[in-house]
Structures are given as C-alpha cells and as structure tokens.
C-alpha positions in Angstrom: 232.8 142.4 -118.5 230.7 142.2 -115.1 228.2 145.0 -115.7 227.9 145.0 -119.2 224.5 143.0 -120.7 225.2 141.3 -124.3 221.5 140.8 -126.4 220.7 138.7 -128.9 218.6 139.9 -131.7 216.9 137.1 -133.6 215.6 138.2 -137.4 213.7 136.5 -139.7 210.8 135.0 -137.6 208.8 132.6 -139.0 204.9 132.2 -138.2 203.2 129.3 -139.2 199.2 129.6 -139.1 197.4 127.3 -136.8 195.5 124.4 -139.8 192.2 122.9 -137.6 191.7 119.4 -138.9 188.0 118.4 -140.5 186.0 116.0 -138.6 184.3 113.6 -140.8 181.1 113.5 -138.1 178.4 115.9 -139.0 176.9 118.0 -136.3 172.9 117.4 -135.8 171.9 120.9 -136.2 169.0 121.1 -133.3 170.7 118.8 -130.5 170.0 119.4 -126.7 171.9 121.0 -124.6 171.7 117.7 -122.2 173.4 115.4 -124.1 177.4 117.7 -124.5 177.9 116.8 -120.4 179.6 113.1 -121.0 179.6 113.6 -116.7 175.9 112.4 -116.8 175.2 108.1 -116.6 171.0 109.4 -116.6 168.4 111.5 -118.3 165.5 112.6 -116.2 162.1 113.1 -117.8 159.7 115.1 -116.0 155.8 113.5 -116.4 153.8 116.2 -116.6 149.9 115.0 -115.5 146.6 118.6 -116.2 143.8 118.2 -115.2 140.4 119.4 -116.2 139.6 121.1 -113.0 143.2 123.3 -113.9 145.4 121.6 -111.0 148.8 119.9 -112.4 150.8 117.3 -111.0 154.7 116.1 -111.7 157.5 113.1 -111.5 161.0 113.3 -112.0 161.7 110.0 -113.8 165.5 109.0 -115.3 164.0 105.6 -117.2 161.7 107.0 -120.1 159.7 104.1 -120.3 159.0 104.1 -116.4 158.1 108.0 -117.5 156.1 106.8 -120.5 154.1 104.0 -118.6 153.4 106.4 -115.8 151.9 108.6 -118.3 149.6 106.0 -120.0 148.4 105.3 -116.8 147.5 108.7 -116.1 145.6 108.8 -119.0 143.1 106.4 -118.6 141.9 108.3 -115.9 138.3 110.4 -116.5 139.5 113.5 -114.3 143.1 113.9 -116.4 143.5 116.3 -119.1 145.9 115.7 -120.6 150.4 114.1 -119.9 153.9 115.6 -121.0 156.7 113.9 -120.8 159.5 116.8 -120.8 163.7 115.7 -120.6 165.0 118.3 -117.8 168.6 118.6 -116.0 
C-alpha cells in the first residue's frame, strides 16, 4: 500500500450557465465619466474667461453656483469677450 496512488474518476459533471440579473434602472446615454467615481465628494468647475485681446484666464471652483456667479460678473466687463464653464477632473 505504500507506493500506490488511487485516482477516482468522476463522470457526468454538469455545467450550469451563469445568468445575469437584469436591472430595472435604465442607464442614461452619454453620461459623464466624472459621475462614475463614488469616492469623489465634490466636482470641480473651471471658468475660462476670454478677452478681446486674445488673452484668457481660468479659475476652478468646487461649487457650480459660485462658478456661474463669477462668470456672470466677468461678462459685465467691456474687455471680456466670452466666458465658459466646464467640469474638470
């Protein structure tokens, strides 16, 4: 018995297919990649101010309302050509 190895052969193994559950929540098309990270506690909003002489200036806020107020304040200036608010990483 000392040098013998016993092997058991198992026949008829059944393989069950994996069925994924369907979710009832529909995914929105075109969702931003910034909304996928659940660790993120706040978003960053960059305000870019374009001047008539070709210069530009940017500032980053974590509150969209503050970014909008800054952009509106800058638009009142006669030297400002345009402002843009965009979400950044």
